[in-house]
Structure formats: structure tokens, C-alpha cells
All heavy atoms as TSV, in Angstrom:
chain	resi	resn	atom	element	x	y	z
A	1	MET	N	N	157.393	78.489	159.167
A	1	MET	CA	C	156.358	78.706	160.232
A	1	MET	C	C	156.725	80.060	160.826
A	1	MET	O	O	157.855	80.270	161.296
A	1	MET	CB	C	156.365	77.571	161.167
A	1	MET	CG	C	155.248	77.629	162.199
A	1	MET	SD	S	155.264	76.339	163.406
A	1	MET	CE	C	155.149	74.879	162.402
A	2	PRO	N	N	155.701	80.936	161.023
A	2	PRO	CA	C	155.941	82.225	161.670
A	2	PRO	C	C	156.404	82.014	163.083
A	2	PRO	O	O	155.964	81.032	163.720
A	2	PRO	CB	C	154.649	82.975	161.560
A	2	PRO	CG	C	153.877	82.328	160.490
A	2	PRO	CD	C	154.379	80.863	160.449
A	3	ARG	N	N	157.169	82.915	163.593
A	3	ARG	CA	C	157.685	82.902	164.997
A	3	ARG	C	C	156.909	83.897	165.770
A	3	ARG	O	O	156.596	85.036	165.314
A	3	ARG	CB	C	159.137	83.227	164.894
A	3	ARG	CG	C	159.807	83.019	166.251
A	3	ARG	CD	C	161.327	83.218	166.082
A	3	ARG	NE	N	162.009	83.096	167.274
A	3	ARG	CZ	C	162.591	81.924	167.837
A	3	ARG	NH1	N	162.516	80.919	166.936
A	3	ARG	NH2	N	163.152	81.849	168.891
A	4	LEU	N	N	156.666	83.590	167.006
A	4	LEU	CA	C	155.937	84.472	167.953
A	4	LEU	C	C	156.582	84.471	169.357
A	4	LEU	O	O	156.981	83.391	169.819
A	4	LEU	CB	C	154.459	83.919	168.136
A	4	LEU	CG	C	153.546	84.662	169.142
A	4	LEU	CD1	C	153.293	86.071	168.706
A	4	LEU	CD2	C	152.288	83.846	169.294
A	5	GLU	N	N	156.804	85.593	169.826
A	5	GLU	CA	C	157.408	85.765	171.117
A	5	GLU	C	C	156.396	86.163	172.129
A	5	GLU	O	O	155.586	87.115	171.892
A	5	GLU	CB	C	158.544	86.857	171.133
A	5	GLU	CG	C	159.231	86.968	172.435
A	5	GLU	CD	C	160.365	87.973	172.412
A	5	GLU	OE1	O	161.039	88.077	171.345
A	5	GLU	OE2	O	160.567	88.682	173.400
A	6	VAL	N	N	156.349	85.374	173.184
A	6	VAL	CA	C	155.329	85.684	174.252
A	6	VAL	C	C	155.983	85.685	175.595
A	6	VAL	O	O	156.820	84.866	175.920
A	6	VAL	CB	C	154.243	84.488	174.252
A	6	VAL	CG1	C	153.199	84.765	175.351
A	6	VAL	CG2	C	153.531	84.360	172.923
A	7	ARG	N	N	155.716	86.755	176.352
A	7	ARG	CA	C	156.211	86.860	177.755
A	7	ARG	C	C	155.271	86.228	178.638
A	7	ARG	O	O	154.003	86.495	178.634
A	7	ARG	CB	C	156.505	88.296	178.072
A	7	ARG	CG	C	157.531	88.906	177.223
A	7	ARG	CD	C	157.748	90.386	177.530
A	7	ARG	NE	N	158.459	91.056	176.496
A	7	ARG	CZ	C	159.789	91.204	176.485
A	7	ARG	NH1	N	160.494	90.613	177.435
A	7	ARG	NH2	N	160.435	91.795	175.497
A	8	VAL	N	N	155.763	85.354	179.594
A	8	VAL	CA	C	154.884	84.660	180.495
A	8	VAL	C	C	155.498	84.865	181.933
A	8	VAL	O	O	156.726	85.123	182.098
A	8	VAL	CB	C	154.678	83.188	180.159
A	8	VAL	CG1	C	154.082	82.948	178.807
A	8	VAL	CG2	C	156.027	82.467	180.200
A	9	SER	N	N	154.674	84.674	182.942
A	9	SER	CA	C	155.142	84.635	184.295
A	9	SER	C	C	156.032	83.447	184.496
A	9	SER	O	O	156.007	82.503	183.842
A	9	SER	CB	C	153.982	84.677	185.273
A	9	SER	OG	O	153.329	83.411	185.260
A	10	GLU	N	N	156.839	83.514	185.631
A	10	GLU	CA	C	157.658	82.382	185.960
A	10	GLU	C	C	156.843	81.153	186.324
A	10	GLU	O	O	157.216	80.092	185.916
A	10	GLU	CB	C	158.576	82.772	187.232
A	10	GLU	CG	C	159.695	83.765	186.805
A	10	GLU	CD	C	160.556	84.059	187.945
A	10	GLU	OE1	O	160.587	83.349	188.994
A	10	GLU	OE2	O	161.316	85.073	187.916
A	11	ASP	N	N	155.716	81.375	186.970
A	11	ASP	CA	C	154.788	80.292	187.241
A	11	ASP	C	C	154.288	79.609	186.082
A	11	ASP	O	O	154.284	78.312	185.980
A	11	ASP	CB	C	153.540	80.761	188.075
A	11	ASP	CG	C	153.949	81.131	189.538
A	11	ASP	OD1	O	155.087	80.711	190.034
A	11	ASP	OD2	O	153.185	81.837	190.167
A	12	LEU	N	N	153.893	80.346	185.006
A	12	LEU	CA	C	153.417	79.773	183.786
A	12	LEU	C	C	154.526	79.065	183.042
A	12	LEU	O	O	154.294	77.996	182.487
A	12	LEU	CB	C	152.802	80.851	182.880
A	12	LEU	CG	C	152.185	80.358	181.583
A	12	LEU	CD1	C	151.155	79.184	181.800
A	12	LEU	CD2	C	151.533	81.482	180.819
A	13	GLN	N	N	155.744	79.573	183.138
A	13	GLN	CA	C	156.875	78.937	182.477
A	13	GLN	C	C	157.078	77.618	183.173
A	13	GLN	O	O	157.372	76.605	182.494
A	13	GLN	CB	C	158.114	79.781	182.518
A	13	GLN	CG	C	159.276	79.129	181.742
A	13	GLN	CD	C	160.429	80.009	181.614
A	13	GLN	OE1	O	160.417	81.270	181.838
A	13	GLN	NE2	N	161.581	79.458	181.231
A	14	ARG	N	N	157.060	77.542	184.509
A	14	ARG	CA	C	157.247	76.292	185.177
A	14	ARG	C	C	156.127	75.309	184.780
A	14	ARG	O	O	156.445	74.113	184.601
A	14	ARG	CB	C	157.243	76.594	186.729
A	14	ARG	CG	C	158.595	76.935	187.250
A	14	ARG	CD	C	158.609	76.926	188.755
A	14	ARG	NE	N	157.733	77.868	189.365
A	14	ARG	CZ	C	158.041	79.130	189.703
A	14	ARG	NH1	N	159.232	79.574	189.312
A	14	ARG	NH2	N	157.183	79.953	190.235
A	15	ASP	N	N	154.924	75.776	184.726
A	15	ASP	CA	C	153.808	74.876	184.300
A	15	ASP	C	C	154.120	74.328	182.869
A	15	ASP	O	O	153.892	73.110	182.629
A	15	ASP	CB	C	152.471	75.634	184.304
A	15	ASP	CG	C	151.996	75.835	185.785
A	15	ASP	OD1	O	152.517	75.258	186.677
A	15	ASP	OD2	O	151.067	76.690	185.885
A	16	LEU	N	N	154.422	75.212	181.999
A	16	LEU	CA	C	154.706	74.779	180.555
A	16	LEU	C	C	155.825	73.750	180.531
A	16	LEU	O	O	155.708	72.731	179.829
A	16	LEU	CB	C	155.069	75.961	179.701
A	16	LEU	CG	C	153.976	76.863	179.291
A	16	LEU	CD1	C	154.489	78.165	178.684
A	16	LEU	CD2	C	153.051	76.197	178.262
A	17	ASP	N	N	156.822	74.024	181.284
A	17	ASP	CA	C	157.967	73.038	181.318
A	17	ASP	C	C	157.523	71.682	181.955
A	17	ASP	O	O	157.860	70.604	181.427
A	17	ASP	CB	C	159.120	73.556	182.184
A	17	ASP	CG	C	159.865	74.735	181.459
A	17	ASP	OD1	O	159.790	74.791	180.298
A	17	ASP	OD2	O	160.577	75.516	182.202
A	18	ALA	N	N	156.710	71.750	182.925
A	18	ALA	CA	C	156.214	70.501	183.565
A	18	ALA	C	C	155.334	69.779	182.590
A	18	ALA	O	O	155.453	68.487	182.458
A	18	ALA	CB	C	155.478	70.838	184.842
A	19	PHE	N	N	154.350	70.494	181.937
A	19	PHE	CA	C	153.527	69.786	181.004
A	19	PHE	C	C	154.253	69.180	179.839
A	19	PHE	O	O	154.003	68.003	179.434
A	19	PHE	CB	C	152.493	70.765	180.377
A	19	PHE	CG	C	151.539	71.348	181.352
A	19	PHE	CD1	C	150.972	72.645	181.193
A	19	PHE	CD2	C	151.074	70.617	182.510
A	19	PHE	CE1	C	150.076	73.157	182.150
A	19	PHE	CE2	C	150.238	71.170	183.412
A	19	PHE	CZ	C	149.711	72.412	183.212
A	20	ALA	N	N	155.306	69.909	179.439
A	20	ALA	CA	C	156.113	69.379	178.297
A	20	ALA	C	C	156.914	68.102	178.674
A	20	ALA	O	O	156.964	67.183	177.932
A	20	ALA	CB	C	157.109	70.472	177.809
A	21	ARG	N	N	157.409	68.115	179.867
A	21	ARG	CA	C	158.103	66.919	180.411
A	21	ARG	C	C	157.193	65.801	180.466
A	21	ARG	O	O	157.500	64.630	180.028
A	21	ARG	CB	C	158.760	67.278	181.752
A	21	ARG	CG	C	160.156	67.779	181.691
A	21	ARG	CD	C	160.775	67.720	183.026
A	21	ARG	NE	N	160.035	68.282	184.109
A	21	ARG	CZ	C	159.895	69.619	184.434
A	21	ARG	NH1	N	160.558	70.499	183.722
A	21	ARG	NH2	N	159.153	70.052	185.496
A	22	GLU	N	N	156.014	66.003	181.124
A	22	GLU	CA	C	155.061	64.936	181.315
A	22	GLU	C	C	154.589	64.377	179.924
A	22	GLU	O	O	154.332	63.136	179.825
A	22	GLU	CB	C	153.812	65.497	182.036
A	22	GLU	CG	C	154.080	65.768	183.531
A	22	GLU	CD	C	152.965	66.604	184.195
A	22	GLU	OE1	O	151.909	66.647	183.633
A	22	GLU	OE2	O	153.237	67.108	185.291
A	23	ASP	N	N	154.397	65.210	178.986
A	23	ASP	CA	C	153.906	64.743	177.675
A	23	ASP	C	C	155.019	64.402	176.717
A	23	ASP	O	O	154.757	64.060	175.521
A	23	ASP	CB	C	153.014	65.801	177.000
A	23	ASP	CG	C	151.679	66.000	177.759
A	23	ASP	OD1	O	151.396	65.306	178.720
A	23	ASP	OD2	O	150.900	66.922	177.373
A	24	GLU	N	N	156.291	64.542	177.161
A	24	GLU	CA	C	157.437	64.279	176.341
A	24	GLU	C	C	157.395	65.109	175.070
A	24	GLU	O	O	157.477	64.496	173.972
A	24	GLU	CB	C	157.626	62.786	176.132
A	24	GLU	CG	C	157.853	62.065	177.369
A	24	GLU	CD	C	158.016	60.544	177.166
A	24	GLU	OE1	O	157.804	60.005	176.070
A	24	GLU	OE2	O	158.378	59.829	178.178
A	25	THR	N	N	157.179	66.353	175.165
A	25	THR	CA	C	157.070	67.191	173.948
A	25	THR	C	C	157.753	68.597	174.308
A	25	THR	O	O	158.462	68.644	175.253
A	25	THR	CB	C	155.552	67.421	173.510
A	25	THR	OG1	O	155.531	67.992	172.245
A	25	THR	CG2	C	154.701	68.052	174.508
A	26	THR	N	N	157.364	69.607	173.574
A	26	THR	CA	C	158.005	70.878	173.762
A	26	THR	C	C	156.979	71.895	174.290
A	26	THR	O	O	155.764	71.690	174.184
A	26	THR	CB	C	158.519	71.457	172.435
A	26	THR	OG1	O	157.440	71.684	171.611
A	26	THR	CG2	C	159.550	70.514	171.799
A	27	ARG	N	N	157.487	72.955	174.803
A	27	ARG	CA	C	156.651	74.081	175.320
A	27	ARG	C	C	155.791	74.603	174.129
A	27	ARG	O	O	154.549	74.869	174.265
A	27	ARG	CB	C	157.429	75.230	175.904
A	27	ARG	CG	C	157.935	74.920	177.319
A	27	ARG	CD	C	158.606	76.066	177.900
A	27	ARG	NE	N	159.886	76.315	177.161
A	27	ARG	CZ	C	160.841	77.161	177.530
A	27	ARG	NH1	N	160.653	77.879	178.699
A	27	ARG	NH2	N	161.930	77.231	176.943
A	28	ASN	N	N	156.418	74.770	173.004
A	28	ASN	CA	C	155.736	75.209	171.737
A	28	ASN	C	C	154.548	74.215	171.485
A	28	ASN	O	O	153.467	74.749	171.153
A	28	ASN	CB	C	156.630	75.259	170.569
A	28	ASN	CG	C	157.579	76.456	170.641
A	28	ASN	OD1	O	157.375	77.425	171.350
A	28	ASN	ND2	N	158.713	76.248	170.000
A	29	GLU	N	N	154.769	72.967	171.566
A	29	GLU	CA	C	153.670	72.021	171.189
A	29	GLU	C	C	152.516	72.160	172.310
A	29	GLU	O	O	151.384	72.097	171.941
A	29	GLU	CB	C	154.144	70.656	171.127
A	29	GLU	CG	C	153.089	69.544	170.801
A	29	GLU	CD	C	152.408	69.844	169.481
A	29	GLU	OE1	O	152.928	70.476	168.593
A	29	GLU	OE2	O	151.287	69.316	169.301
A	30	ILE	N	N	152.866	72.354	173.524
A	30	ILE	CA	C	151.840	72.523	174.622
A	30	ILE	C	C	151.016	73.840	174.239
A	30	ILE	O	O	149.811	73.704	174.379
A	30	ILE	CB	C	152.533	72.659	175.932
A	30	ILE	CG1	C	153.208	71.306	176.310
A	30	ILE	CG2	C	151.427	73.113	177.035
A	30	ILE	CD1	C	152.324	70.150	176.433
A	31	ILE	N	N	151.614	74.843	173.850
A	31	ILE	CA	C	150.903	76.086	173.479
A	31	ILE	C	C	150.108	75.832	172.288
A	31	ILE	O	O	148.943	76.328	172.173
A	31	ILE	CB	C	151.921	77.228	173.258
A	31	ILE	CG1	C	152.533	77.616	174.654
A	31	ILE	CG2	C	151.292	78.463	172.642
A	31	ILE	CD1	C	153.719	78.525	174.575
A	32	ARG	N	N	150.630	75.120	171.258
A	32	ARG	CA	C	149.779	74.805	170.072
A	32	ARG	C	C	148.511	74.046	170.412
A	32	ARG	O	O	147.403	74.311	169.913
A	32	ARG	CB	C	150.632	73.982	169.044
A	32	ARG	CG	C	151.560	74.856	168.237
A	32	ARG	CD	C	152.341	73.974	167.204
A	32	ARG	NE	N	153.577	74.595	166.854
A	32	ARG	CZ	C	154.776	74.154	167.287
A	32	ARG	NH1	N	154.856	73.043	168.112
A	32	ARG	NH2	N	155.822	74.805	166.883
A	33	ARG	N	N	148.691	73.047	171.291
A	33	ARG	CA	C	147.497	72.255	171.729
A	33	ARG	C	C	146.556	73.158	172.442
A	33	ARG	O	O	145.308	72.930	172.311
A	33	ARG	CB	C	147.966	71.134	172.571
A	33	ARG	CG	C	148.784	70.068	171.855
A	33	ARG	CD	C	149.339	69.000	172.855
A	33	ARG	NE	N	150.227	68.044	172.195
A	33	ARG	CZ	C	150.874	67.098	172.893
A	33	ARG	NH1	N	150.726	66.979	174.138
A	33	ARG	NH2	N	151.681	66.281	172.225
A	34	ALA	N	N	147.025	73.973	173.329
A	34	ALA	CA	C	146.127	74.910	174.108
A	34	ALA	C	C	145.395	75.765	173.173
A	34	ALA	O	O	144.169	76.019	173.442
A	34	ALA	CB	C	146.954	75.640	175.144
A	35	MET	N	N	146.026	76.348	172.140
A	35	MET	CA	C	145.363	77.191	171.230
A	35	MET	C	C	144.322	76.397	170.432
A	35	MET	O	O	143.231	76.988	170.166
A	35	MET	CB	C	146.375	77.826	170.280
A	35	MET	CG	C	147.152	78.978	170.940
A	35	MET	SD	S	146.246	80.250	171.626
A	35	MET	CE	C	145.358	80.869	170.216
A	36	ALA	N	N	144.625	75.185	170.033
A	36	ALA	CA	C	143.647	74.409	169.296
A	36	ALA	C	C	142.406	74.140	170.200
A	36	ALA	O	O	141.275	74.188	169.684
A	36	ALA	CB	C	144.289	73.087	168.838
A	37	LEU	N	N	142.655	73.762	171.449
A	37	LEU	CA	C	141.542	73.566	172.346
A	37	LEU	C	C	140.676	74.832	172.556
A	37	LEU	O	O	139.485	74.798	172.529
A	37	LEU	CB	C	142.102	73.032	173.634
A	37	LEU	CG	C	141.110	72.717	174.781
A	37	LEU	CD1	C	140.074	71.635	174.264
A	37	LEU	CD2	C	141.774	72.302	176.014
A	38	TYR	N	N	141.362	75.909	172.661
A	38	TYR	CA	C	140.676	77.270	172.848
A	38	TYR	C	C	139.849	77.530	171.650
A	38	TYR	O	O	138.707	77.891	171.746
A	38	TYR	CB	C	141.739	78.334	173.145
A	38	TYR	CG	C	141.041	79.736	173.309
A	38	TYR	CD1	C	140.436	80.072	174.406
A	38	TYR	CD2	C	141.070	80.581	172.250
A	38	TYR	CE1	C	139.875	81.320	174.592
A	38	TYR	CE2	C	140.477	81.836	172.278
A	38	TYR	CZ	C	139.807	82.144	173.503
A	38	TYR	OH	O	139.241	83.426	173.634
A	39	ALA	N	N	140.448	77.404	170.440
A	39	ALA	CA	C	139.664	77.645	169.235
A	39	ALA	C	C	138.440	76.792	169.073
A	39	ALA	O	O	137.339	77.219	168.784
A	39	ALA	CB	C	140.604	77.446	168.017
A	40	HIS	N	N	138.556	75.496	169.443
A	40	HIS	CA	C	137.406	74.595	169.374
A	40	HIS	C	C	136.395	74.953	170.417
A	40	HIS	O	O	135.177	74.999	170.070
A	40	HIS	CB	C	137.893	73.147	169.588
A	40	HIS	CG	C	136.812	72.095	169.506
A	40	HIS	ND1	N	136.279	71.711	168.307
A	40	HIS	CD2	C	136.146	71.452	170.456
A	40	HIS	CE1	C	135.325	70.842	168.534
A	40	HIS	NE2	N	135.233	70.685	169.833
A	41	ALA	N	N	136.760	75.217	171.625
A	41	ALA	CA	C	135.851	75.693	172.675
A	41	ALA	C	C	135.145	76.950	172.282
A	41	ALA	O	O	133.907	77.089	172.514
A	41	ALA	CB	C	136.587	75.742	174.040
A	42	ARG	N	N	135.889	77.914	171.791
A	42	ARG	CA	C	135.263	79.227	171.500
A	42	ARG	C	C	134.284	79.040	170.339
A	42	ARG	O	O	133.149	79.696	170.383
A	42	ARG	CB	C	136.424	80.120	171.087
A	42	ARG	CG	C	135.956	81.563	170.783
A	42	ARG	CD	C	137.099	82.456	170.530
A	42	ARG	NE	N	136.503	83.693	169.994
A	42	ARG	CZ	C	137.067	84.873	170.141
A	42	ARG	NH1	N	138.259	84.982	170.712
A	42	ARG	NH2	N	136.549	85.929	169.634
A	43	ALA	N	N	134.598	78.267	169.308
A	43	ALA	CA	C	133.700	78.050	168.268
A	43	ALA	C	C	132.428	77.355	168.741
A	43	ALA	O	O	131.297	77.740	168.336
A	43	ALA	CB	C	134.310	77.170	167.195
A	44	GLU	N	N	132.513	76.464	169.667
A	44	GLU	CA	C	131.328	75.823	170.233
A	44	GLU	C	C	130.421	76.850	170.956
A	44	GLU	O	O	129.217	76.840	170.782
A	44	GLU	CB	C	131.783	74.694	171.222
A	44	GLU	CG	C	130.586	73.846	171.678
A	44	GLU	CD	C	130.042	73.014	170.535
A	44	GLU	OE1	O	130.728	72.521	169.594
A	44	GLU	OE2	O	128.786	72.734	170.618
A	45	VAL	N	N	131.045	77.652	171.775
A	45	VAL	CA	C	130.334	78.694	172.478
A	45	VAL	C	C	129.683	79.692	171.594
A	45	VAL	O	O	128.477	80.118	171.778
A	45	VAL	CB	C	131.224	79.372	173.551
A	45	VAL	CG1	C	130.578	80.597	174.146
A	45	VAL	CG2	C	131.593	78.420	174.691
A	46	ASN	N	N	130.382	80.074	170.489
A	46	ASN	CA	C	129.861	81.048	169.545
A	46	ASN	C	C	128.618	80.504	168.822
A	46	ASN	O	O	127.923	81.318	168.292
A	46	ASN	CB	C	130.990	81.543	168.587
A	46	ASN	CG	C	131.984	82.407	169.259
A	46	ASN	OD1	O	131.691	83.001	170.262
A	46	ASN	ND2	N	133.079	82.599	168.636
A	47	GLN	N	N	128.558	79.236	168.679
A	47	GLN	CA	C	127.436	78.578	167.997
A	47	GLN	C	C	126.292	78.253	168.979
A	47	GLN	O	O	125.345	77.538	168.699
A	47	GLN	CB	C	127.913	77.325	167.312
A	47	GLN	CG	C	128.873	77.517	166.203
A	47	GLN	CD	C	129.373	76.269	165.551
A	47	GLN	OE1	O	128.948	75.190	165.869
A	47	GLN	NE2	N	130.318	76.432	164.643
A	48	GLY	N	N	126.411	78.748	170.265
A	48	GLY	CA	C	125.357	78.526	171.236
A	48	GLY	C	C	125.524	77.351	172.133
A	48	GLY	O	O	124.702	77.020	172.975
A	49	GLY	N	N	126.653	76.646	171.948
A	49	GLY	CA	C	126.950	75.480	172.785
A	49	GLY	C	C	127.581	75.869	174.082
A	49	GLY	O	O	127.649	77.016	174.468
A	50	ALA	N	N	128.127	74.841	174.786
A	50	ALA	CA	C	128.705	75.100	176.015
A	50	ALA	C	C	129.979	74.167	176.157
A	50	ALA	O	O	129.993	73.117	175.483
A	50	ALA	CB	C	127.828	74.832	177.250
A	51	VAL	N	N	130.870	74.555	177.046
A	51	VAL	CA	C	132.006	73.743	177.363
A	51	VAL	C	C	131.888	73.224	178.748
A	51	VAL	O	O	131.786	74.049	179.675
A	51	VAL	CB	C	133.388	74.498	177.169
A	51	VAL	CG1	C	134.559	73.629	177.568
A	51	VAL	CG2	C	133.544	75.043	175.776
A	52	ILE	N	N	131.822	71.931	178.924
A	52	ILE	CA	C	131.572	71.323	180.233
A	52	ILE	C	C	132.696	70.415	180.579
A	52	ILE	O	O	133.219	69.629	179.817
A	52	ILE	CB	C	130.250	70.459	180.175
A	52	ILE	CG1	C	129.083	71.238	179.593
A	52	ILE	CG2	C	129.999	69.804	181.471
A	52	ILE	CD1	C	128.583	72.335	180.389
A	53	LEU	N	N	133.178	70.523	181.808
A	53	LEU	CA	C	134.220	69.636	182.383
A	53	LEU	C	C	133.450	68.677	183.235
A	53	LEU	O	O	132.616	69.071	184.076
A	53	LEU	CB	C	135.259	70.393	183.195
A	53	LEU	CG	C	136.117	71.356	182.371
A	53	LEU	CD1	C	137.038	72.090	183.375
A	53	LEU	CD2	C	136.910	70.639	181.331
A	54	GLN	N	N	133.836	67.414	183.183
A	54	GLN	CA	C	133.143	66.411	183.990
A	54	GLN	C	C	134.290	65.627	184.752
A	54	GLN	O	O	135.260	65.062	184.127
A	54	GLN	CB	C	132.362	65.460	183.237
A	54	GLN	CG	C	131.567	64.470	184.057
A	54	GLN	CD	C	130.677	63.614	183.229
A	54	GLN	OE1	O	130.330	63.914	182.040
A	54	GLN	NE2	N	130.144	62.559	183.805
A	55	SER	N	N	134.151	65.511	185.998
A	55	SER	CA	C	135.145	64.818	186.856
A	55	SER	C	C	134.877	63.241	186.689
A	55	SER	O	O	133.781	62.928	186.300
A	55	SER	CB	C	135.069	65.209	188.303
A	55	SER	OG	O	133.914	64.669	188.851
A	56	PRO	N	N	135.859	62.421	187.117
A	56	PRO	CA	C	135.606	61.036	187.092
A	56	PRO	C	C	134.442	60.546	187.994
A	56	PRO	O	O	133.883	59.553	187.686
A	56	PRO	CB	C	136.948	60.401	187.617
A	56	PRO	CG	C	137.969	61.447	187.317
A	56	PRO	CD	C	137.224	62.764	187.407
A	57	GLU	N	N	134.185	61.397	188.966
A	57	GLU	CA	C	133.026	61.042	189.900
A	57	GLU	C	C	131.703	61.435	189.269
A	57	GLU	O	O	130.617	61.169	189.815
A	57	GLU	CB	C	133.239	61.798	191.229
A	57	GLU	CG	C	134.407	61.317	191.974
A	57	GLU	CD	C	135.761	61.998	191.483
A	57	GLU	OE1	O	135.708	63.128	190.960
A	57	GLU	OE2	O	136.758	61.388	191.671
A	58	GLY	N	N	131.693	62.175	188.127
A	58	GLY	CA	C	130.478	62.507	187.546
A	58	GLY	C	C	129.996	63.943	187.732
A	58	GLY	O	O	128.971	64.381	187.181
A	59	THR	N	N	130.703	64.710	188.589
A	59	THR	CA	C	130.303	66.139	188.760
A	59	THR	C	C	130.726	66.867	187.565
A	59	THR	O	O	131.743	66.643	186.920
A	59	THR	CB	C	130.943	66.731	190.055
A	59	THR	OG1	O	132.343	66.621	189.909
A	59	THR	CG2	C	130.460	66.022	191.329
A	60	SER	N	N	129.940	67.910	187.160
A	60	SER	CA	C	130.136	68.672	185.990
A	60	SER	C	C	130.196	70.199	186.337
A	60	SER	O	O	129.568	70.633	187.296
A	60	SER	CB	C	129.025	68.514	184.915
A	60	SER	OG	O	128.953	67.119	184.631
A	61	ARG	N	N	130.915	70.901	185.571
A	61	ARG	CA	C	130.930	72.398	185.657
A	61	ARG	C	C	131.172	72.999	184.295
A	61	ARG	O	O	131.903	72.389	183.476
A	61	ARG	CB	C	131.920	72.878	186.666
A	61	ARG	CG	C	133.327	72.567	186.428
A	61	ARG	CD	C	134.215	73.044	187.579
A	61	ARG	NE	N	135.475	72.392	187.424
A	61	ARG	CZ	C	136.513	72.735	188.095
A	61	ARG	NH1	N	136.449	73.722	188.901
A	61	ARG	NH2	N	137.626	72.130	187.948
A	62	GLN	N	N	130.486	74.093	184.035
A	62	GLN	CA	C	130.609	74.737	182.784
A	62	GLN	C	C	131.687	75.735	182.801
A	62	GLN	O	O	131.850	76.541	183.757
A	62	GLN	CB	C	129.242	75.447	182.491
A	62	GLN	CG	C	129.274	76.046	181.065
A	62	GLN	CD	C	127.878	76.626	180.685
A	62	GLN	OE1	O	126.872	76.375	181.359
A	62	GLN	NE2	N	127.844	77.343	179.672
A	63	ILE	N	N	132.492	75.836	181.723
A	63	ILE	CA	C	133.471	76.849	181.534
A	63	ILE	C	C	132.749	78.054	180.851
A	63	ILE	O	O	132.231	77.894	179.809
A	63	ILE	CB	C	134.644	76.368	180.596
A	63	ILE	CG1	C	135.312	75.019	181.167
A	63	ILE	CG2	C	135.630	77.492	180.439
A	63	ILE	CD1	C	135.907	75.354	182.515
A	64	VAL	N	N	132.705	79.201	181.520
A	64	VAL	CA	C	132.055	80.349	181.007
A	64	VAL	C	C	132.882	81.508	180.525
A	64	VAL	O	O	132.386	82.493	180.019
A	64	VAL	CB	C	130.985	80.819	182.032
A	64	VAL	CG1	C	129.894	79.808	182.226
A	64	VAL	CG2	C	131.614	81.203	183.286
A	65	ALA	N	N	134.215	81.427	180.746
A	65	ALA	CA	C	135.114	82.572	180.423
A	65	ALA	C	C	135.622	82.487	179.060
A	65	ALA	O	O	136.835	82.789	178.811
A	65	ALA	CB	C	136.193	82.514	181.459
A	66	LEU	N	N	134.819	82.149	178.041
A	66	LEU	CA	C	135.310	82.054	176.654
A	66	LEU	C	C	134.779	83.142	175.844
A	66	LEU	O	O	133.579	83.478	175.850
A	66	LEU	CB	C	135.041	80.736	176.072
A	66	LEU	CG	C	135.788	79.514	176.662
A	66	LEU	CD1	C	135.299	78.246	176.075
A	66	LEU	CD2	C	137.308	79.669	176.479
């Protein structure tokens, strides 16, 4: 598997560490999942669709920065 070096802020590193602990996985796996989600969302937007987040209360908002 190719190796990639990415520089991140201390805040992002803390977030990655926290997500990895919560999910009992690695920072690398968190980044892989994030990239897979981004690729899926971007493909949807490129096909004319939208990415919508819905809260448990039912409020929705569209992600437009893709």
C-alpha cells in the first residue's frame, strides 16, 4: 500500500486521536473512512444530487462545500 505523509494542525491531530479511540481503530483508518465518505458525497453532488445532514429532531441542512 502506498504511503502518504500529511501535516495537520494540533487540533486536527487531537480530533483524529479521539475519533480513533472512540472507534477503537487507527488514525489511518479514520482518514480512509473520511476519504471514502468525501468521494461518495462528491460523486453525488457531481451527478446533480445533494448531501443532506438530518438531526435526530428532524432538522436538515445541506452540505454545499463539496
